[in-house]
PyMOL CGO cylinders between C-alpha atoms (Angstrom):
from pymol import cmd
from pymol.cgo import CYLINDER

trace = [
    CYLINDER, -11.17, -27.42, -31.35, -11.90, -25.58, -27.63, 0.3, 1, 1, 1, 1, 1, 1,
    CYLINDER, -11.90, -25.58, -27.63, -12.54, -21.70, -27.99, 0.3, 1, 1, 1, 1, 1, 1,
    CYLINDER, -12.54, -21.70, -27.99, -12.22, -19.03, -25.59, 0.3, 1, 1, 1, 1, 1, 1,
    CYLINDER, -12.22, -19.03, -25.59, -14.78, -16.16, -24.85, 0.3, 1, 1, 1, 1, 1, 1,
    CYLINDER, -14.78, -16.16, -24.85, -13.87, -12.54, -25.55, 0.3, 1, 1, 1, 1, 1, 1,
    CYLINDER, -13.87, -12.54, -25.55, -13.51, -12.11, -21.52, 0.3, 1, 1, 1, 1, 1, 1,
    CYLINDER, -13.51, -12.11, -21.52, -10.84, -14.98, -21.35, 0.3, 1, 1, 1, 1, 1, 1,
    CYLINDER, -10.84, -14.98, -21.35, -8.91, -13.33, -24.10, 0.3, 1, 1, 1, 1, 1, 1,
    CYLINDER, -8.91, -13.33, -24.10, -9.02, -10.11, -22.29, 0.3, 1, 1, 1, 1, 1, 1,
    CYLINDER, -9.02, -10.11, -22.29, -7.80, -11.58, -19.22, 0.3, 1, 1, 1, 1, 1, 1,
    CYLINDER, -7.80, -11.58, -19.22, -5.30, -13.86, -21.01, 0.3, 1, 1, 1, 1, 1, 1,
    CYLINDER, -5.30, -13.86, -21.01, -3.89, -10.41, -22.79, 0.3, 1, 1, 1, 1, 1, 1,
    CYLINDER, -3.89, -10.41, -22.79, -3.77, -8.61, -19.38, 0.3, 1, 1, 1, 1, 1, 1,
    CYLINDER, -3.77, -8.61, -19.38, -1.81, -11.27, -17.49, 0.3, 1, 1, 1, 1, 1, 1,
    CYLINDER, -1.81, -11.27, -17.49, 0.58, -11.33, -20.51, 0.3, 1, 1, 1, 1, 1, 1,
    CYLINDER, 0.58, -11.33, -20.51, 0.89, -7.39, -20.15, 0.3, 1, 1, 1, 1, 1, 1,
    CYLINDER, 0.89, -7.39, -20.15, 1.37, -7.77, -16.27, 0.3, 1, 1, 1, 1, 1, 1,
    CYLINDER, 1.37, -7.77, -16.27, 3.88, -10.26, -17.00, 0.3, 1, 1, 1, 1, 1, 1,
    CYLINDER, 3.88, -10.26, -17.00, 5.78, -8.40, -19.47, 0.3, 1, 1, 1, 1, 1, 1,
    CYLINDER, 5.78, -8.40, -19.47, 5.79, -5.13, -17.17, 0.3, 1, 1, 1, 1, 1, 1,
    CYLINDER, 5.79, -5.13, -17.17, 7.07, -6.87, -14.09, 0.3, 1, 1, 1, 1, 1, 1,
    CYLINDER, 7.07, -6.87, -14.09, 3.90, -7.16, -12.21, 0.3, 1, 1, 1, 1, 1, 1,
    CYLINDER, 3.90, -7.16, -12.21, 3.53, -10.84, -11.76, 0.3, 1, 1, 1, 1, 1, 1,
    CYLINDER, 3.53, -10.84, -11.76, 6.24, -12.46, -9.53, 0.3, 1, 1, 1, 1, 1, 1,
    CYLINDER, 6.24, -12.46, -9.53, 7.77, -15.56, -11.45, 0.3, 1, 1, 1, 1, 1, 1,
    CYLINDER, 7.77, -15.56, -11.45, 9.62, -18.49, -10.05, 0.3, 1, 1, 1, 1, 1, 1,
    CYLINDER, 9.62, -18.49, -10.05, 12.51, -16.99, -11.53, 0.3, 1, 1, 1, 1, 1, 1,
    CYLINDER, 12.51, -16.99, -11.53, 11.68, -13.50, -9.91, 0.3, 1, 1, 1, 1, 1, 1,
    CYLINDER, 11.68, -13.50, -9.91, 11.23, -15.21, -6.71, 0.3, 1, 1, 1, 1, 1, 1,
    CYLINDER, 11.23, -15.21, -6.71, 14.29, -17.45, -6.82, 0.3, 1, 1, 1, 1, 1, 1,
    CYLINDER, 14.29, -17.45, -6.82, 16.47, -14.37, -7.45, 0.3, 1, 1, 1, 1, 1, 1,
    CYLINDER, 16.47, -14.37, -7.45, 15.03, -12.34, -4.59, 0.3, 1, 1, 1, 1, 1, 1,
    CYLINDER, 15.03, -12.34, -4.59, 15.61, -15.58, -2.17, 0.3, 1, 1, 1, 1, 1, 1,
    CYLINDER, 15.61, -15.58, -2.17, 19.14, -15.99, -2.95, 0.3, 1, 1, 1, 1, 1, 1,
    CYLINDER, 19.14, -15.99, -2.95, 19.70, -12.00, -3.25, 0.3, 1, 1, 1, 1, 1, 1,
    CYLINDER, 19.70, -12.00, -3.25, 18.56, -12.21, 0.54, 0.3, 1, 1, 1, 1, 1, 1,
    CYLINDER, 18.56, -12.21, 0.54, 20.68, -15.61, 1.05, 0.3, 1, 1, 1, 1, 1, 1,
    CYLINDER, 20.68, -15.61, 1.05, 17.28, -17.35, 1.44, 0.3, 1, 1, 1, 1, 1, 1,
    CYLINDER, 17.28, -17.35, 1.44, 16.84, -15.79, 5.13, 0.3, 1, 1, 1, 1, 1, 1,
    CYLINDER, 16.84, -15.79, 5.13, 13.10, -16.30, 5.90, 0.3, 1, 1, 1, 1, 1, 1,
    CYLINDER, 13.10, -16.30, 5.90, 12.96, -13.20, 7.83, 0.3, 1, 1, 1, 1, 1, 1,
    CYLINDER, 12.96, -13.20, 7.83, 15.00, -11.26, 5.36, 0.3, 1, 1, 1, 1, 1, 1,
    CYLINDER, 15.00, -11.26, 5.36, 12.70, -12.52, 2.74, 0.3, 1, 1, 1, 1, 1, 1,
    CYLINDER, 12.70, -12.52, 2.74, 9.22, -11.79, 4.81, 0.3, 1, 1, 1, 1, 1, 1,
    CYLINDER, 9.22, -11.79, 4.81, 10.22, -8.61, 5.85, 0.3, 1, 1, 1, 1, 1, 1,
    CYLINDER, 10.22, -8.61, 5.85, 11.51, -7.62, 1.89, 0.3, 1, 1, 1, 1, 1, 1,
    CYLINDER, 11.51, -7.62, 1.89, 7.88, -8.56, 0.69, 0.3, 1, 1, 1, 1, 1, 1,
    CYLINDER, 7.88, -8.56, 0.69, 6.04, -6.77, 3.69, 0.3, 1, 1, 1, 1, 1, 1,
    CYLINDER, 6.04, -6.77, 3.69, 8.09, -3.62, 2.77, 0.3, 1, 1, 1, 1, 1, 1,
    CYLINDER, 8.09, -3.62, 2.77, 7.10, -4.04, -1.14, 0.3, 1, 1, 1, 1, 1, 1,
    CYLINDER, 7.10, -4.04, -1.14, 3.39, -4.51, -0.21, 0.3, 1, 1, 1, 1, 1, 1,
    CYLINDER, 3.39, -4.51, -0.21, 3.57, -1.66, 2.08, 0.3, 1, 1, 1, 1, 1, 1,
    CYLINDER, 3.57, -1.66, 2.08, 4.50, 0.59, -0.89, 0.3, 1, 1, 1, 1, 1, 1,
    CYLINDER, 4.50, 0.59, -0.89, 2.18, -1.00, -3.20, 0.3, 1, 1, 1, 1, 1, 1,
    CYLINDER, 2.18, -1.00, -3.20, -0.71, -0.21, -0.83, 0.3, 1, 1, 1, 1, 1, 1,
    CYLINDER, -0.71, -0.21, -0.83, 0.49, 3.57, 0.08, 0.3, 1, 1, 1, 1, 1, 1,
    CYLINDER, 0.49, 3.57, 0.08, 0.84, 3.94, -3.93, 0.3, 1, 1, 1, 1, 1, 1,
    CYLINDER, 0.84, 3.94, -3.93, -2.84, 2.85, -4.49, 0.3, 1, 1, 1, 1, 1, 1,
    CYLINDER, -2.84, 2.85, -4.49, -4.19, 5.39, -2.09, 0.3, 1, 1, 1, 1, 1, 1,
    CYLINDER, -4.19, 5.39, -2.09, -2.81, 8.14, -4.03, 0.3, 1, 1, 1, 1, 1, 1,
]
cmd.load_cgo(trace, "trace")
């Protein structure tokens, strides 16, 4: 049976935490966003650029 390192376990726990707290975009989440924006590529791109700008401005504080 394969084993994992403590570092791999910690990374997995961090990924689970991020997923459970809405920090990882899942395929269902992406589908929801695309459907909510009527699958318009320009609207989707604009949305993601706005979200990215908000995330980057929050990090600099």
